[in-house]
TORVEXSE-170627 format. One record per atom (N, C-alpha, C): x negated, y, z; residue in one letter; atom name; residue number from 1. Coordinates in Angstrom, 1 decimal, always signed. Atoms other than C-alpha are relative to their C-alpha. Example, Ala and Ser with C-alpha at 12.3 -4.5 7.8 and 13.67 -1.06 7.14 Angstrom:
       u       v       w  residu  atome  num
    -0.9    -1.2    +0.0       a      N    1
   -12.3    -4.5    +7.8       a     CA    1
    -0.9    +1.2    +0.0       a      C    1
    +0.9    -1.1    +0.0       s      N    2
   -13.7    -1.1    +7.1       s     CA    2
    +0.8    +1.1    +0.8       s      C    2
***
This chain:
       u       v       w  residu  atome  num
    -0.9    +1.1    -0.2       x      N    1
   +13.0   +16.2   +23.3       x     CA    1
    +1.4    +0.6    -0.2       x      C    1
    -1.4    -0.4    +0.3       x      N    2
   +16.5   +16.5   +21.9       x     CA    2
    +1.0    -0.7    +0.9       x      C    2
    -1.1    +0.6    -0.8       x      N    3
   +19.6   +16.0   +23.9       x     CA    3
    +0.7    -1.1    -0.9       x      C    3
    -0.6    +1.1    +0.8       x      N    4
   +21.3   +12.8   +22.8       x     CA    4
    -1.0    -1.0    -0.6       x      C    4
    +1.1    +0.9    +0.5       x      N    5
   +18.0   +11.0   +22.1       x     CA    5
    +0.4    -1.4    +0.4       x      C    5
    -0.3    +1.5    -0.3       x      N    6
   +18.1    +7.2   +22.1       x     CA    6
    -0.6    -0.2    +1.4       x      C    6
    +0.4    +0.3    -1.4       x      N    7
   +18.0    +6.1   +25.8       x     CA    7
    -1.3    -0.8    +0.1       x      C    7
    +1.2    +0.8    -0.1       x      N    8
   +15.2    +3.6   +25.2       x     CA    8
    -1.2    +0.9    -0.3       x      C    8
    +1.1    -0.9    +0.3       x      N    9
   +13.0    +6.2   +23.6       x     CA    9
    -0.2    +1.0    +1.2       x      C    9
    +0.1    -0.9    -1.1       x      N   10
   +13.7    +8.6   +26.5       x     CA   10
    -0.7    -0.7    +1.2       x      C   10
    +0.6    +0.8    -1.1       x      N   11
   +12.8    +5.9   +29.0       x     CA   11
    -1.5    -0.2    -0.3       x      C   11
    +1.4    +0.3    +0.3       x      N   12
    +9.6    +5.1   +27.2       x     CA   12
    -0.8    +1.3    +0.1       x      C   12
    +0.7    -1.3    -0.2       x      N   13
    +8.6    +8.8   +27.1       x     CA   13
    -0.2    +0.3    +1.4       x      C   13
    +0.1    -0.3    -1.4       x      N   14
    +9.4    +9.2   +30.7       x     CA   14
    -1.1    -0.8    +0.7       x      C   14
    +1.1    +0.9    -0.6       x      N   15
    +7.2    +6.2   +31.6       x     CA   15
    -1.4    +0.5    -0.4       x      C   15
    +1.3    -0.4    +0.5       x      N   16
    +4.4    +7.5   +29.4       x     CA   16
    -0.4    +1.3    +0.7       x      C   16
    +0.3    -1.2    -0.6       x      N   17
    +4.6   +11.0   +30.9       x     CA   17
    -0.3    -0.2    +1.5       x      C   17
    +0.3    +0.3    -1.4       x      N   18
    +4.7    +9.6   +34.5       x     CA   18
    -1.4    -0.5    +0.1       x      C   18
    +1.3    +0.6    -0.1       x      N   19
    +1.6    +7.6   +33.8       x     CA   19
    -1.0    +1.1    -0.3       x      C   19
    +0.9    -1.1    +0.3       x      N   20
    -0.1   +10.7   +32.3       x     CA   20
    -0.2    +0.9    +1.2       x      C   20
    +0.0    -0.8    -1.2       x      N   21
    +0.8   +12.7   +35.4       x     CA   21
    -0.8    -0.7    +1.1       x      C   21
    +0.7    +0.8    -1.0       x      N   22
    -0.5    +9.9   +37.6       x     CA   22
    -1.5    +0.0    -0.2       x      C   22
    +1.4    +0.1    +0.4       x      N   23
    -3.8    +9.6   +35.7       x     CA   23
    -0.7    +1.3    +0.0       x      C   23
    +0.6    -1.3    +0.1       x      N   24
    -4.4   +13.3   +35.4       x     CA   24
    +0.9    +1.0    +0.7       x      C   24
    -0.9    -0.8    -0.7       x      N   25
    -2.7   +15.1   +38.2       x     CA   25
    -0.3    +1.5    -0.1       x      C   25
    +0.4    -1.4    +0.2       x      N   26
    -4.5   +18.4   +37.3       x     CA   26
    +0.3    +0.4    -1.5       x      C   26
    -0.3    -0.3    +1.4       x      N   27
    -3.2   +18.3   +33.7       x     CA   27
    +1.3    +0.6    -0.1       x      C   27
    -1.3    -0.8    +0.1       x      N   28
    -0.6   +21.0   +33.3       x     CA   28
    +0.9    -0.4    -1.1       x      C   28
    -0.8    +0.5    +1.1       x      N   29
    +0.5   +19.7   +30.0       x     CA   29
    +0.8    -1.2    +0.3       x      C   29
    -0.7    +1.2    -0.4       x      N   30
    +1.4   +16.3   +31.3       x     CA   30
    +1.2    +0.3    +0.9       x      C   30
    -1.1    -0.4    -0.9       x      N   31
    +3.4   +17.8   +34.2       x     CA   31
    +1.1    +0.7    -0.7       x      C   31
    -1.0    -0.8    +0.7       x      N   32
    +5.1   +20.2   +31.9       x     CA   32
    +0.9    -0.9    -0.9       x      C   32
    -0.7    +0.9    +0.9       x      N   33
    +6.1   +17.5   +29.4       x     CA   33
    +1.0    -0.8    +0.8       x      C   33
    -1.0    +0.8    -0.8       x      N   34
    +7.7   +15.4   +32.1       x     CA   34
    +1.1    +0.9    +0.6       x      C   34
    -1.0    -0.9    -0.5       x      N   35
    +9.4   +18.4   +33.6       x     CA   35
    +1.0    +0.4    -1.1       x      C   35
    -0.9    -0.3    +1.1       x      N   36
   +10.8   +19.3   +30.2       x     CA   36
    +1.0    -1.1    -0.3       x      C   36
    -0.9    +1.2    +0.2       x      N   37
   +12.1   +15.8   +29.7       x     CA   37
    +1.1    +0.0    +1.1       x      C   37
    -1.0    +0.0    -1.1       x      N   38
   +13.9   +16.1   +33.1       x     CA   38
    +1.0    +1.1    -0.2       x      C   38
    -0.9    -1.1    +0.3       x      N   39
   +15.3   +19.5   +32.2       x     CA   39
    +1.0    -0.3    -1.1       x      C   39
    -1.0    +0.4    +1.1       x      N   40
   +16.8   +18.1   +29.0       x     CA   40
    +1.0    -1.0    +0.5       x      C   40
    -1.0    +0.9    -0.5       x      N   41
   +18.5   +15.5   +31.1       x     CA   41
    +0.8    +0.6    +1.2       x      C   41
    -0.6    -0.8    -1.1       x      N   42
   +19.7   +18.2   +33.6       x     CA   42
    -0.4    -0.6    +1.4       x      C   42
    +0.6    +0.5    -1.2       x      N   43
   +17.5   +16.6   +36.3       x     CA   43
    -0.9    +1.1    +0.6       x      C   43
    +0.8    -1.2    -0.4       x      N   44
   +16.4   +20.0   +37.6       x     CA   44
    -0.8    -0.2    +1.2       x      C   44
    +0.7    +0.2    -1.3       x      N   45
   +15.5   +19.0   +41.1       x     CA   45
    -1.3    -0.9    -0.2       x      C   45
    +1.2    +0.8    +0.3       x      N   46
   +13.1   +16.4   +39.7       x     CA   46
    -1.0    +0.8    -0.9       x      C   46
    +0.9    -0.8    +0.9       x      N   47
   +11.7   +18.8   +37.1       x     CA   47
    -0.7    +1.1    +0.8       x      C   47
    +0.6    -1.1    -0.7       x      N   48
   +11.0   +21.6   +39.6       x     CA   48
    -1.4    -0.2    +0.6       x      C   48
    +1.4    +0.1    -0.6       x      N   49
    +7.9   +20.2   +41.5       x     CA   49
    -1.0    -0.2    -1.2       x      C   49
    +1.0    +0.1    +1.2       x      N   50
    +6.3   +19.3   +38.1       x     CA   50
    -0.2    +1.3    -0.7       x      C   50
    +0.1    -1.3    +0.6       x      N   51
    +7.1   +22.6   +36.6       x     CA   51
    -0.8    +1.0    +0.9       x      C   51
    +0.8    -0.9    -0.9       x      N   52
    +5.7   +24.4   +39.7       x     CA   52
    -1.4    -0.4    +0.0       x      C   52
    +1.4    +0.4    +0.0       x      N   53
    +2.5   +22.4   +39.6       x     CA   53
    -0.6    +0.5    -1.3       x      C   53
    +0.5    -0.5    +1.3       x      N   54
    +2.1   +23.2   +35.9       x     CA   54
    -0.2    +1.5    +0.0       x      C   54
    +0.2    -1.4    -0.1       x      N   55
    +2.6   +26.9   +36.6       x     CA   55
    -1.2    +0.4    +0.9       x      C   55
    +1.1    -0.3    -0.9       x      N   56
    +0.1   +26.8   +39.4       x     CA   56
    -1.4    -0.3    -0.7       x      C   56
    +1.2    +0.3    +0.7       x      N   57
    -2.5   +25.2   +37.1       x     CA   57
    -0.2    +0.9    -1.2       x      C   57
    +0.2    -0.9    +1.2       x      N   58
    -1.9   +27.4   +34.0       x     CA   58
    +1.1    +1.1    +0.0       x      C   58
    -1.0    -1.1    -0.1       x      N   59
    +0.1   +30.6   +35.0       x     CA   59
    +0.0    +0.9    -1.2       x      C   59
    +0.1    -0.9    +1.2       x      N   60
    -0.9   +32.2   +31.6       x     CA   60
    +0.7    -0.7    -1.2       x      C   60
    -0.6    +0.7    +1.1       x      N   61
    +1.0   +29.6   +29.5       x     CA   61
    +1.5    +0.3    -0.1       x      C   61
    -1.4    -0.4    +0.2       x      N   62
    +4.3   +30.9   +28.2       x     CA   62
    +1.0    -1.2    +0.0       x      C   62
    -0.9    +1.1    +0.0       x      N   63
    +5.8   +27.5   +27.5       x     CA   63
    +0.2    -0.7    +1.3       x      C   63
    -0.1    +0.5    -1.4       x      N   64
    +5.0   +26.3   +31.0       x     CA   64
    +0.9    +0.9    +0.9       x      C   64
    -0.8    -0.9    -0.8       x      N   65
    +6.6   +29.4   +32.5       x     CA   65
    +1.5    -0.2    -0.5       x      C   65
    -1.3    +0.2    +0.6       x      N   66
    +9.6   +28.8   +30.2       x     CA   66
    +0.7    -1.3    +0.6       x      C   66
    -0.5    +1.3    -0.6       x      N   67
   +10.0   +25.2   +31.5       x     CA   67
    +0.4    +0.3    +1.5       x      C   67
    -0.3    -0.3    -1.4       x      N   68
    +9.8   +26.5   +35.1       x     CA   68
    +1.3    +0.9    +0.1       x      C   68
    -1.2    -0.8    +0.0       x      N   69
   +12.4   +29.2   +34.3       x     CA   69
    +1.3    -0.8    -0.1       x      C   69
    -1.2    +0.8    +0.2       x      N   70
   +14.9   +26.7   +33.0       x     CA   70
    +0.3    -1.0    +1.2       x      C   70
    -0.2    +0.9    -1.2       x      N   71
   +14.3   +24.3   +36.0       x     CA   71
    +0.6    +0.8    +1.1       x      C   71
    -0.6    -0.8    -1.1       x      N   72
   +15.0   +27.1   +38.5       x     CA   72
    +1.4    +0.5    -0.3       x      C   72
    -1.4    -0.4    +0.4       x      N   73
   +18.0   +28.3   +36.5       x     CA   73
    +1.0    -1.1    +0.3       x      C   73
    -0.8    +1.1    -0.2       x      N   74
   +19.4   +24.8   +36.6       x     CA   74
    +0.4    -0.2    +1.5       x      C   74
    -0.3    +0.2    -1.4       x      N   75
   +19.2   +24.9   +40.4       x     CA   75
    +0.7    +1.3    +0.6       x      C   75
    -0.8    -1.2    -0.4       x      N   76
   +21.0   +28.3   +40.5       x     CA   76
    -0.9    +1.1    +0.6       x      C   76
    +0.9    -1.1    -0.5       x      N   77
   +17.9   +30.4   +41.4       x     CA   77
    -0.2    +1.0    -1.1       x      C   77
    -0.1    -0.8    +1.2       x      N   78
   +18.8   +33.0   +38.9       x     CA   78
    -1.1    +1.2    +0.0       x      C   78
    +1.1    -1.1    +0.1       x      N   79
   +16.5   +36.0   +39.9       x     CA   79
    -1.4    -0.6    -0.3       x      C   79
    +1.3    +0.7    +0.3       x      N   80
   +13.5   +33.6   +39.9       x     CA   80
    -0.1    -0.4    -1.5       x      C   80
    +0.0    +0.4    +1.4       x      N   81
   +14.5   +32.3   +36.5       x     CA   81
    -0.2    +1.2    -0.9       x      C   81
    +0.1    -1.2    +0.8       x      N   82
   +14.8   +35.8   +35.1       x     CA   82
    -1.5    +0.5    +0.0       x      C   82
    +1.4    -0.4    -0.1       x      N   83
   +11.4   +36.8   +36.4       x     CA   83
    -1.0    -0.9    -0.8       x      C   83
    +0.9    +0.9    +0.7       x      N   84
    +9.7   +33.7   +35.0       x     CA   84
    +0.2    +0.1    -1.5       x      C   84
    -0.3    -0.1    +1.5       x      N   85
   +11.4   +34.0   +31.6       x     CA   85
    -0.6    +1.3    -0.5       x      C   85
    +0.6    -1.3    +0.4       x      N   86
   +10.4   +37.7   +31.4       x     CA   86
    -1.5    -0.1    -0.1       x      C   86
    +1.5    +0.1    +0.1       x      N   87
    +6.8   +36.8   +32.2       x     CA   87
    -0.4    -0.9    -1.2       x      C   87
    +0.3    +0.9    +1.2       x      N   88
    +6.9   +34.0   +29.5       x     CA   88
    +0.1    +0.9    -1.2       x      C   88
    -0.1    -0.9    +1.2       x      N   89
    +8.1   +36.6   +27.0       x     CA   89
    -1.2    +1.0    -0.1       x      C   89
    +1.1    -0.9    +0.0       x      N   90
    +5.4   +39.0   +28.0       x     CA   90
    -1.3    -0.7    -0.5       x      C   90
    +1.1    +0.8    +0.4       x      N   91
    +2.8   +36.3   +27.5       x     CA   91
    +0.0    -0.3    -1.5       x      C   91
    -0.1    +0.3    +1.5       x      N   92
    +4.1   +35.6   +24.0       x     CA   92
    -0.5    +1.1    -0.8       x      C   92
    +0.5    -1.2    +0.8       x      N   93
    +3.1   +39.1   +22.9       x     CA   93
    -1.4    -0.3    -0.5       x      C   93
    +1.3    +0.3    +0.4       x      N   94
    -0.4   +37.8   +22.7       x     CA   94
    -0.2    -1.2    -0.9       x      C   94
    +0.3    +1.3    +0.6       x      N   95
    -0.1   +34.2   +21.5       x     CA   95
    +1.3    -0.7    -0.5       x      C   95
    -1.2    +0.7    +0.4       x      N   96
    +3.5   +33.5   +20.5       x     CA   96
    +0.4    +0.2    -1.4       x      C   96
    -0.5    -0.2    +1.3       x      N   97
    +5.5   +33.2   +17.4       x     CA   97
    +1.3    +0.8    +0.1       x      C   97
    -1.3    -0.7    +0.0       x      N   98
    +8.6   +35.3   +16.4       x     CA   98
    +1.1    -1.0    +0.4       x      C   98
    -1.1    +1.0    -0.3       x      N   99
   +10.7   +32.1   +16.6       x     CA   99
    +0.0    -0.3    +1.5       x      C   99
    +0.1    +0.3    -1.4       x      N  100
    +9.5   +31.3   +20.1       x     CA  100
    +0.5    +1.2    +0.8       x      C  100
    -0.5    -1.1    -0.8       x      N  101
   +10.1   +34.8   +21.3       x     CA  101
    +1.5    +0.2    -0.1       x      C  101
    -1.4    +0.0    +0.2       x      N  102
   +13.6   +34.7   +19.8       x     CA  102
    +0.7    -1.0    +0.9       x      C  102
    -0.5    +1.0    -0.9       x      N  103
   +14.3   +31.5   +21.7       x     CA  103
    +0.0    +0.4    +1.4       x      C  103
    +0.1    -0.4    -1.4       x      N  104
   +13.0   +32.8   +25.0       x     CA  104
    +0.9    +1.2    +0.3       x      C  104
    -0.9    -1.2    -0.2       x      N  105
   +14.9   +36.1   +24.6       x     CA  105
    +1.4    -0.5    +0.1       x      C  105
    -1.4    +0.5    -0.1       x      N  106
   +18.1   +34.2   +24.0       x     CA  106
    +0.2    -0.7    +1.3       x      C  106
    -0.1    +0.6    -1.3       x      N  107
   +17.4   +32.1   +27.0       x     CA  107
    +0.1    +1.0    +1.2       x      C  107
    -0.1    -1.1    -1.0       x      N  108
   +16.8   +35.2   +29.1       x     CA  108
    +1.3    +0.6    +0.1       x      C  108
    -1.3    -0.6    +0.1       x      N  109
   +20.0   +36.7   +27.9       x     CA  109
    +1.1    -0.8    +0.6       x      C  109
    -1.0    +0.9    -0.7       x      N  110
   +21.9   +33.7   +29.3       x     CA  110
    -0.1    +0.0    +1.5       x      C  110
    +0.2    -0.1    -1.5       x      N  111
   +20.6   +34.4   +32.8       x     CA  111
    +0.5    +1.4    +0.5       x      C  111
    -0.3    -1.2    -0.7       x      N  112
   +22.1   +37.0   +35.1       x     CA  112
    -0.4    -0.2    +1.5       x      C  112
    +0.5    +0.2    -1.4       x      N  113
   +21.1   +37.7   +38.7       x     CA  113
    +0.9    -0.9    +0.9       x      C  113
    -0.9    +0.8    -0.9       x      N  114
   +24.2   +35.8   +40.0       x     CA  114
    +0.5    -1.3    -0.7       x      C  114
    -0.4    +1.2    +0.7       x      N  115
   +24.8   +33.2   +37.3       x     CA  115
    -1.0    -0.3    -1.2       x      C  115
    +0.9    +0.3    +1.1       x      N  116
   +22.4   +31.4   +35.1       x     CA  116
    +0.3    -1.4    -0.5       x      C  116
    -0.3    +1.3    +0.6       x      N  117
   +23.0   +28.5   +32.7       x     CA  117
    -1.2    -0.3    -0.8       x      C  117
    +1.2    +0.3    +0.8       x      N  118
   +19.9   +26.8   +31.3       x     CA  118
    +0.5    -0.2    -1.5       x      C  118
    -0.3    +0.1    +1.5       x      N  119
   +20.0   +27.2   +27.5       x     CA  119
    -1.2    -0.6    -0.6       x      C  119
    +1.2    +0.7    +0.5       x      N  120
   +17.7   +24.8   +25.8       x     CA  120
    -0.3    +0.3    -1.4       x      C  120
    +0.2    -0.3    +1.4       x      N  121
   +18.2   +25.9   +22.2       x     CA  121
    +0.4    +1.5    -0.2       x      C  121
***
């Protein structure tokens, strides 16, 4: 989801993701997609429960850990964001791409123990 996307498209996606989460509450991908949509809108408090659920369901998924890291960073929970992003990077060693690793490392570099700014790109 790009920042600045057409509001109607964003609303339609949100509605679809909410329905998917409702129909399949144990689907980590649905929860993560809705959480990422909220992260892109800086709705971190709404993203966190979804991101947490997704991590609980698939703690080995680097993208899901990344979403969680950005959500907690947006809420100022910097040490937690750092740990989650580091774990996501570790998981990429097995199944990630160089581009993905570069993005996650840049995101991690934007976090410090006392100040973290979610970096989406």
